[in-house]
Every structure is written in structure tokens, then in C-alpha cells.
N, CA, C and O of each residue as an XYZ file, in Angstrom:
532
protein
N      47.460     38.730     26.170
C      47.436     39.682     25.236
C      48.243     39.706     23.984
O      48.035     40.507     23.072
N      49.185     38.782     23.976
C      49.928     38.635     22.821
C      49.318     38.205     21.663
O      48.363     37.437     21.782
N      49.716     38.583     20.453
C      48.916     37.973     19.136
C      48.919     36.517     19.013
O      48.008     35.851     18.522
N      50.212     35.997     19.584
C      50.347     34.477     19.346
C      49.256     33.737     20.147
O      48.840     32.681     19.672
N      48.708     34.222     21.410
C      47.869     33.775     22.143
C      46.203     33.963     21.814
O      45.303     33.475     22.498
N      46.035     34.749     20.656
C      44.643     34.967     20.348
C      44.541     34.705     18.787
O      45.522     34.791     18.048
N      43.299     34.386     18.363
C      42.911     34.233     17.016
C      42.770     35.550     16.547
O      43.025     35.814     15.373
N      42.370     36.446     17.385
C      41.875     37.907     16.924
C      42.172     39.069     17.780
O      41.529     39.102     18.829
N      42.997     40.020     17.568
C      43.275     41.284     18.657
C      41.874     42.222     18.400
O      41.473     42.687     17.333
N      41.381     42.315     19.518
C      40.126     43.133     19.358
C      40.321     44.645     19.984
O      40.868     44.854     21.066
N      39.824     45.580     19.191
C      40.120     46.936     19.243
C      38.815     47.584     19.021
O      37.977     47.211     18.200
N      38.691     48.815     20.005
C      37.731     49.596     20.038
C      38.169     50.797     19.466
O      39.231     51.249     19.895
N      37.510     51.476     18.492
C      37.832     53.027     17.972
C      36.903     53.984     18.565
O      35.739     53.816     18.930
N      37.648     55.024     18.589
C      36.684     56.099     19.118
C      37.141     57.157     18.600
O      38.304     57.454     18.875
N      36.365     58.025     17.707
C      36.586     59.216     17.218
C      35.203     59.854     16.903
O      34.251     59.203     16.472
N      35.180     61.201     17.162
C      33.808     61.706     16.744
C      33.534     61.968     15.201
O      32.386     62.110     14.777
N      34.703     62.025     14.354
C      34.393     62.277     13.139
C      34.390     60.670     12.439
O      35.372     59.931     12.502
N      33.234     60.338     11.841
C      33.043     58.856     11.148
C      34.102     58.655     10.243
O      34.799     57.645     10.333
N      34.340     59.711      9.176
C      35.335     59.485      8.092
C      36.827     59.110      8.673
O      37.600     58.366      8.068
N      37.134     59.768     10.008
C      38.334     59.431     10.549
C      38.225     57.766     11.243
O      39.199     57.019     11.152
N      37.216     57.410     11.779
C      36.910     56.093     12.519
C      37.027     55.020     11.504
O      37.567     53.935     11.723
N      36.402     55.444     10.191
C      36.180     54.472      9.163
C      37.551     54.246      8.574
O      37.868     53.127      8.170
N      38.348     55.246      8.515
C      39.894     55.242      8.177
C      40.697     54.397      8.993
O      41.513     53.601      8.528
N      40.468     54.566     10.243
C      41.169     53.699     11.098
C      40.875     52.248     11.051
O      41.715     51.388     11.314
N      39.707     52.019     10.723
C      39.162     50.717     10.641
C      39.588     50.062      9.355
O      39.828     48.855      9.346
N      39.686     50.746      8.342
C      40.612     50.176      6.967
C      41.930     49.711      7.205
O      42.463     48.719      6.709
N      42.527     50.730      8.218
C      44.095     50.665      8.277
C      44.035     49.300      9.046
O      44.597     48.360      8.485
N      43.417     49.054     10.281
C      43.404     48.024     10.976
C      42.987     46.900     10.148
O      43.778     45.957     10.182
N      41.918     46.739      9.386
C      41.286     45.688      8.618
C      42.690     45.004      7.584
O      42.620     43.852      7.155
N      43.697     45.754      7.345
C      44.505     45.226      6.603
C      45.435     44.166      7.246
O      46.292     43.591      6.575
N      45.263     43.949      8.428
C      45.960     42.814      9.230
C      44.643     41.741      9.700
O      43.635     42.108     10.304
N      44.906     40.530      9.314
C      43.960     39.559      9.499
C      43.861     39.254     11.068
O      43.001     38.454     11.436
N      44.603     39.785     11.894
C      44.837     39.265     13.310
C      44.112     40.370     14.090
O      44.102     40.288     15.318
N      43.447     41.496     13.418
C      42.951     42.318     14.054
C      41.373     42.430     13.824
O      40.959     42.446     12.665
N      40.522     42.504     14.850
C      39.099     42.902     14.721
C      38.823     44.176     15.457
O      39.205     44.501     16.581
N      38.012     44.898     14.521
C      37.345     46.172     15.445
C      36.110     45.842     15.978
O      35.086     45.778     15.298
N      36.171     45.612     17.273
C      35.089     44.995     18.146
C      33.908     46.177     18.444
O      32.789     45.862     18.847
N      34.252     47.373     18.227
C      33.297     48.412     18.631
C      33.649     49.764     18.158
O      34.866     49.936     18.101
N      32.862     50.863     17.770
C      33.322     52.101     17.640
C      32.679     52.990     18.400
O      31.574     52.714     18.865
N      33.278     54.169     18.629
C      32.307     55.313     19.634
C      32.545     56.649     18.786
O      33.483     56.862     18.018
N      31.477     57.503     19.104
C      31.595     58.647     18.458
C      31.934     59.815     19.463
O      32.214     60.959     19.103
N      31.879     59.419     20.653
C      32.196     60.396     21.772
C      32.525     59.611     22.760
O      32.337     58.396     22.835
N      33.227     60.601     23.841
C      34.016     59.874     24.795
C      33.225     59.206     26.032
O      33.800     58.394     26.758
N      31.772     59.614     26.260
C      30.894     58.908     27.017
C      30.870     57.334     26.316
O      31.103     56.277     26.903
N      30.554     57.503     25.043
C      30.289     56.103     24.384
C      31.465     55.274     24.339
O      31.328     54.054     24.243
N      32.558     55.780     24.395
C      34.057     55.130     24.413
C      34.003     54.566     25.723
O      34.222     53.358     25.811
N      33.739     55.250     26.808
C      33.578     54.589     28.152
C      32.683     53.411     28.260
O      33.084     52.347     28.731
N      31.581     53.574     27.866
C      30.404     52.697     27.868
C      30.929     51.382     27.277
O      30.883     50.303     27.868
N      31.468     51.596     25.960
C      31.731     50.380     24.954
C      32.890     49.768     25.646
O      32.933     48.538     25.604
N      33.890     50.421     26.310
C      35.127     49.460     26.649
C      34.736     48.869     27.803
O      35.164     47.731     27.997
N      33.969     49.398     28.689
C      33.456     48.472     29.902
C      32.451     47.428     29.448
O      32.228     46.494     30.219
N      31.901     47.475     28.431
C      30.886     46.352     27.958
C      31.694     45.421     27.061
O      31.532     44.226     27.305
N      32.520     45.727     26.084
C      33.287     44.838     25.227
C      34.389     44.482     25.789
O      34.858     43.435     25.342
N      35.004     45.017     26.664
C      36.585     44.788     27.194
C      37.594     44.242     26.219
O      38.110     43.125     26.182
N      37.787     45.495     25.283
C      38.697     45.165     24.159
C      40.120     44.856     24.673
O      40.449     44.964     25.854
N      40.896     44.478     23.711
C      42.525     44.200     23.911
C      43.117     45.507     23.849
O      43.962     45.809     24.692
N      42.747     46.395     22.869
C      43.377     47.773     23.131
C      42.287     48.755     22.659
O      41.328     48.379     21.985
N      42.494     50.131     23.074
C      41.732     50.995     22.675
C      42.425     52.348     22.047
O      43.377     52.939     22.555
N      41.772     52.697     20.882
C      42.336     53.740     20.170
C      41.288     54.887     20.386
O      40.132     54.735     19.991
N      41.711     56.084     21.041
C      41.060     57.300     21.646
C      41.440     58.498     20.740
O      42.620     58.652     20.423
N      40.549     59.288     20.346
C      40.574     60.602     19.921
C      40.683     61.412     20.985
O      39.847     61.195     21.862
N      41.490     62.323     21.197
C      41.609     63.252     22.303
C      40.605     64.216     22.297
O      39.999     64.436     23.346
N      40.277     64.952     21.068
C      39.224     65.915     21.106
C      37.787     65.447     20.724
O      37.453     65.396     19.541
N      36.923     65.100     21.753
C      35.756     64.434     21.498
C      34.788     65.147     22.210
O      35.132     65.760     23.221
N      33.512     65.158     21.791
C      32.325     65.875     22.476
C      32.016     64.943     23.559
O      32.372     63.768     23.475
N      31.332     65.422     24.645
C      30.826     65.214     25.766
C      31.619     64.740     26.744
O      31.505     65.117     27.911
N      32.485     63.877     26.349
C      33.610     63.570     27.359
C      34.954     63.594     26.554
O      35.096     62.847     25.587
N      36.038     64.539     26.997
C      37.038     64.259     26.121
C      38.061     62.895     26.060
O      38.123     62.210     27.081
N      38.730     62.565     25.067
C      39.638     61.474     25.300
C      40.562     61.330     26.406
O      40.998     60.251     26.807
N      40.877     62.637     26.948
C      41.760     62.490     28.088
C      40.811     62.111     29.142
O      41.128     61.078     29.733
N      39.797     62.645     29.505
C      38.963     62.333     30.541
C      38.451     60.523     30.534
O      38.268     59.786     31.504
N      38.335     60.240     29.142
C      37.646     58.905     28.898
C      38.659     58.051     29.280
O      38.425     57.048     29.954
N      39.929     58.405     28.852
C      41.129     57.381     29.307
C      41.488     57.147     30.711
O      41.881     56.098     31.221
N      41.248     58.540     31.371
C      41.443     58.317     32.981
C      40.169     57.435     33.507
O      40.398     56.558     34.340
N      39.023     57.614     33.108
C      37.948     56.739     33.501
C      38.189     55.357     33.110
O      37.816     54.522     33.934
N      38.723     54.928     32.052
C      38.546     53.785     31.404
C      39.741     52.875     32.213
O      39.598     51.678     32.465
N      41.028     53.729     32.594
C      41.944     53.413     33.012
C      41.710     52.718     34.427
O      42.385     51.739     34.742
N      40.565     53.342     35.420
C      40.239     52.931     36.754
C      39.602     51.476     36.653
O      39.838     50.568     37.450
N      38.699     51.390     35.471
C      38.001     50.022     35.397
C      38.844     48.858     34.964
O      38.913     47.773     35.541
N      39.521     49.248     33.800
C      40.464     48.564     32.886
C      41.954     48.932     32.845
O      42.435     49.392     31.809
N      42.768     48.724     34.055
C      43.896     49.144     34.111
C      44.864     48.554     33.211
O      45.776     49.285     32.823
N      44.817     47.334     32.807
C      45.639     46.761     31.810
C      45.336     46.795     30.398
O      46.050     46.142     29.636
N      44.345     47.489     29.942
C      44.047     47.478     28.479
C      44.789     48.559     27.833
O      44.517     49.689     28.238
N      45.644     48.453     26.942
C      46.503     49.502     26.550
C      45.594     50.721     25.557
O      44.817     50.467     24.636
N      45.928     51.881     26.012
C      45.144     52.821     25.437
C      46.106     53.809     24.229
O      47.192     54.272     24.578
N      45.723     53.974     23.239
C      46.395     54.600     22.205
C      45.707     55.771     21.838
O      44.609     55.617     21.304
N      46.219     57.147     22.055
C      45.784     58.405     21.316
C      45.808     58.706     20.119
O      46.893     58.644     19.539
N      44.735     59.080     19.467
C      44.928     59.310     17.778
C      44.468     60.649     18.058
O      43.543     60.890     18.834
N      45.305     61.762     17.239
C      44.937     63.275     17.136
C      45.525     64.003     16.238
O      46.660     63.768     15.822
N      44.743     65.027     15.831
C      45.588     66.103     14.793
C      46.557     66.989     15.395
O      47.392     67.625     14.751
N      46.381     67.018     17.009
C      47.348     67.805     17.580
C      48.575     67.189     18.284
O      48.378     66.110     18.843
N      49.771     67.703     18.334
C      50.738     67.143     18.754
C      51.553     68.234     19.511
O      51.980     69.252     18.966
N      51.715     67.937     20.742
C      52.582     68.800     21.686
C      52.986     68.144     22.835
O      52.237     67.314     23.349
N      54.329     68.465     23.422
C      54.753     68.030     24.651
C      53.796     68.320     25.667
O      54.204     67.805     26.708
N      52.747     68.889     25.841
C      51.858     69.126     26.915
C      51.050     67.940     26.508
O      50.967     67.017     27.318
N      50.464     67.849     25.395
C      49.505     66.427     25.093
C      49.931     65.297     25.485
O      49.165     64.560     26.105
N      51.296     64.896     25.203
C      51.914     63.778     25.421
C      52.054     63.662     27.091
O      51.798     62.634     27.718
N      52.478     64.833     27.640
C      52.623     64.717     29.080
C      51.267     64.505     29.819
O      51.184     64.053     30.961
N      50.314     64.846     29.114
C      48.964     64.536     29.891
C      48.589     63.241     29.253
O      47.820     62.591     29.961
N      48.857     62.769     28.305
C      48.598     61.258     27.769
C      49.176     60.398     29.152
O      48.583     59.661     29.939
N      50.332     60.756     29.088
C      51.092     59.843     30.262
C      50.628     59.932     31.400
O      50.532     58.925     32.102
N      50.301     60.956     31.762
C      49.688     61.184     33.391
C      48.515     60.543     33.489
O      48.231     60.150     34.621
N      47.534     60.263     32.380
C      46.416     59.328     32.731
C      46.509     58.083     32.337
O      45.549     57.311     32.338
N      47.735     57.766     31.948
C      48.200     56.269     31.655
C      47.972     55.751     30.330
O      47.917     54.532     30.171
N      47.825     56.593     29.306
C      47.957     56.194     27.648
C      49.591     55.966     27.536
O      50.521     56.633     27.987
N      49.562     54.759     26.755
C      50.711     54.276     26.435
C      51.262     54.625     24.976
O      52.436     54.450     24.648
N      50.350     55.096     24.209
C      50.987     55.650     22.825
C      50.091     56.806     21.996
O      48.906     57.060     22.208
N      50.804     57.324     21.179
C      50.258     58.459     20.625
C      50.497     58.433     19.160
O      51.664     58.269     18.804
N      49.474     58.583     18.154
C      49.651     58.641     16.697
C      49.008     60.023     16.520
O      47.952     60.340     17.068
N      49.767     60.870     15.664
C      49.122     61.792     14.879
C      48.398     61.308     13.823
O      48.777     60.302     13.224
N      47.190     62.026     13.457
C      46.217     61.411     12.300
C      46.698     61.400     11.194
O      46.319     60.575     10.363
N      47.682     62.351     10.914
C      48.291     62.724      9.310
C      49.358     61.525      9.261
O      49.761     61.155      8.159
N      49.830     60.899     10.455
C      50.561     59.955     10.184
C      50.045     58.435     10.438
O      50.860     57.513     10.467
N      48.719     58.227     10.612
C      48.204     57.242     11.081
C      48.484     56.079      9.883
O      48.924     55.010     10.308
N      48.314     56.166      8.736
C      48.465     55.132      7.664
C      49.807     54.611      7.725
O      49.958     53.407      7.521
N      51.079     55.539      8.044
C      52.297     55.023      8.187
C      52.599     54.210      9.598
O      53.301     53.200      9.654
N      51.993     54.787     10.640
C      52.539     54.444     12.023
C      51.623     53.671     12.806
O      52.100     53.044     13.752
N      50.177     53.590     12.543
C      49.307     53.234     13.333
C      49.287     51.732     13.681
O      48.837     51.426     14.785
N      49.714     50.796     12.883
C      49.931     49.447     13.068
C      51.219     49.224     14.165
O      51.297     48.518     15.171
N      52.078     50.035     13.593
C      53.481     49.920     14.239
C      53.222     50.439     15.915
O      53.995     49.946     16.737
N      52.406     51.188     16.306
C      52.143     51.585     17.629
C      51.295     50.676     18.236
O      51.459     50.353     19.413
N      50.208     50.134     17.398
C      49.349     49.050     18.101
C      50.407     47.670     18.599
O      50.326     47.090     19.682
N      51.333     47.375     17.542
C      52.302     46.233     17.994
C      53.086     46.557     19.143
O      53.461     45.726     19.971
N      53.381     48.062     19.187
C      54.354     48.188     20.133
C      53.635     48.120     21.736
O      54.250     47.736     22.731
N      52.452     48.502     21.730
C      51.652     48.714     22.830
C      51.189     47.370     23.424
O      50.877     47.145     24.593
N      51.212     46.465     22.306
C      50.918     45.144     22.965
C      52.343     44.155     23.047
O      52.344     42.925     23.107
N      53.251     44.836     23.036
C      54.663     44.470     23.712
C      55.116     45.097     24.810
O      56.255     45.039     25.274
N      53.930     45.868     25.323
C      54.073     46.684     26.657
C      55.194     47.629     26.280
O      56.074     47.827     27.118
N      55.253     48.253     25.062
C      56.225     49.436     24.988
C      55.666     50.650     24.641
O      54.981     50.621     23.619
N      55.763     51.637     25.171
C      55.456     52.876     24.860
C      55.653     53.141     23.377
O      56.515     52.583     22.698
N      54.655     54.169     22.867
C      54.802     54.616     21.487
C      54.436     56.108     21.287
O      53.319     56.477     20.924
N      55.453     56.914     21.550
C      55.298     58.362     21.409
C      56.355     59.061     20.557
O      57.322     59.667     21.017
N      56.038     58.895     19.153
C      57.141     59.166     18.368
C      57.543     60.634     18.337
O      58.512     60.995     17.670
């Protein structure tokens, strides 16, 4: 799972707002060692694509239709226990961070901070380090 061992880090991006998904993809695309292997517009789609694509890392919005990001993370964790999951949300609270940790999510980035911290968060998770600023 370390970058040295792979030509490309495969990331699945799930957010119900297309503009946010595209923005995240642009940020990730600034790094030559990252490939966005898939996108999802809701939690159900995120679960299905995670199981199909088996990405190296998953970025999930917390508030999504059909299945929430928290429920999606919990379901993905059962089948892909070693794939790091990073929450991306416009909300930040102790309760959300506690819930993220409860379902096995390793990191959290606030959408308004994504340009500054998303790549740092990805790198931290790949080093098996939590990222909860």
C-alpha cells in the first residue's frame, strides 16, 4: 500500500455534489502518483464501487443520499477492512469525529480545507497514521 511499491495509488471519490467530486479529483490529479479509479454520487454507489474496484484509499462524503457516508464506511469496512477511508465533510464536530472513529474511518478533512490538507491526509493514511486535525 505504500507509494514506493506502486506506480499509481488508486482512489475512489464519493460525494453527492458533482462539483465537489470534480474539485477533489483536480486536487488529487496534481500528484502524478495518484489515479482516481472511480467516482460515486451516493453511499450505495460508493459501497458497490469500493467492492468492485478495490481501491487503495476511499474518500467519502459523510452526508450522502440513499446510504450515508457513515453507514457506507461501516459496510465497506466489513468487506475491505484494510482499505483506508477518509471522510470529507462540510461539518466538523467532536460527535462526527467520534462516529468516524467508531466505524473505522482513519481520517477527516473539512471541505473548506481540502485544497490545503487533502493530500496531507492521503499521505498520513497511507503511512497508517490517523488524520483528524
